[in-house]
N, C-alpha and C positions, 0 to 999 in steps of 0.2 A: 567867668564866674566872679561875682562881686566879692571883694575881700571883706566878708562880714563874719565876725566871730559867732554871732547868733546862727547864721546859716551853717557854718562849719560845725557848730555844736549839734545842730539838728541833723546834719548829715552823719556825724559820728553816731548819734542815737539810732538812726535808721539802719546804718550799716551793721553796727554791733548787735542790735536787737533782732536782726534777720539771721544771726548765727555766723556772720563773717568775722572771724577772729583776727585776720591779718589784713592790713591795709598797707600797700606798698608805697603809698603817697604820704603826704604830710598830715593828713587829717587826724589819725589816731595820736601820733606823737605830740601834736600841739593842741588837740582839742578834747581829748577824753576828760581831762580835768575840768574844762569848761562845761562839758556836757553834764558831768556830775554836779558841778556847782550850780548850773542852770536848771537842775531838776529833770533833765532829759533822760539820764541814766542814774542808776543807784550804784554804790560801791559794790554791792553784792552781785549785780549784773556784770560789772567789770571783772570781779573775781572769778566768776564762772567762765567768762571768755578767756581770761589769763590762764586759768587752770587747764582748759582744753588745749590751749596752745602749748603750754609747758609740758603737759603729759605727752603730746606728740613729739616734741623735741627730745624728751627723755627716751622715748621708745626708739627714736632714730639714733640715739647715742651721742647727741650733740653736746652733752655735759660730761661725757666720759673722758678720762685722761688718755687712754690708749686708743687713739683713732685707728691704728693699724689693725686692731682686732675687730673693728666695726665693718660689717659687710658693705654698708653704703659708702664708706670712704675708700673702698678698694675697687670701685667700678671704673672701667676704662672706656676708651673710645669704642671698643667692640660691643659695649653694653648699651650704646645710645642708638636710638632710632632703628631698632631691629624690626623684623617682620612681625614678631610676636607683639612688640609694643604698638605697632600700627594697628594690629587687629584689636588689641585691648582699647586703644584710643577710639577706634571706630565704634566698638560696642558701647563704650561709655557715652559717646556722642549720641548714639541711637537711643540709649536708655534715658538720656537727659532731655529729649525732645518734649516740648510743652505742647499739649493738645489745646487748640483754640476752639472756642465756640464758633460754629460755621453756619449759622442760620441762613445767611444770605447766599450760601454756596459760593463764596469768594475764593475759597481754596479747593483744590490746588490752583495756583495761578497758571494761566495758559501761557505757553511759550510766546514771547514777544510782548507780554503785558507791560504796561507802564507802571513803574514803582519808584518810590522815593526813599532813599536811605538818608536819614537825618540824624545829626549828632556829631560830636567832635571826634568820634572814632570810626567814621565811615570808611576810612582807608587805613585803619590801624593794622599793624603786623606785630610789632614789638609788644604792644600793650596786651594783645590777645593771648600771648603765651607767657606772660608774667616776666619778671626779671630774674627768675631763678633758673637759668638755663645757660648752656654754652652756645656754640654757634648753631644757628638755625639750620635744620635739615630742609626746611621748606618754608617759603614765605607765603602766608595766606592772609587775605583780608576779605571783607565782604564785597569790596569793589569788583574785582575780576569775577568772582563767583556769580554775582547778580548780573553783571554785564554780559556774561555768556548765555544767560537765560532770558533776560528781559531788557527792555529799553529803560535803563536806570538813570535817575538823576540823583545828585548828591549835594548836600549842603551842611554847613557847620551847625546851624541852629544856634540858639542862645538860651542859656538857663537863667530864668528870672528868679528872683529871690523867693517868691511865693507862688508864682503862676505856673511853674513848670517850664517845659520847653516852649519857646516862641519861635516862629518862623517868619 
């Protein structure tokens, strides 16, 4: 990605205006002010985002002095990756599925179809589960999932400043 303050300011705008209040990379910390100064975001929009994030942190007890009294600070290894958690994660994934217009009857793909996975995260594992976690219980990436189903090709692609993904 080109090191362009204008591009990063625009990225900050698109991420923030879509309701994403947390960015684990460098974009928000270094570019929110530039996005406001450049007219991509207003201070009021930043305040709304900050308010949502702060409210959640307060509900989790992150600002409380007595962490021992907070239920989330007392979770242990037995509370991680339980059968119940996996069921909830599966239900959340099923509910998050995006339905696509399928006029050409392309979907569902036939087993053995040729597909391309394009973009810098085609084999991501760490990125897909965020950086707020302990040891992974399971490595998962799009690569083995698609390779088991279809004849898959993968490439990094390149994000152009205005054109979007180029291959």
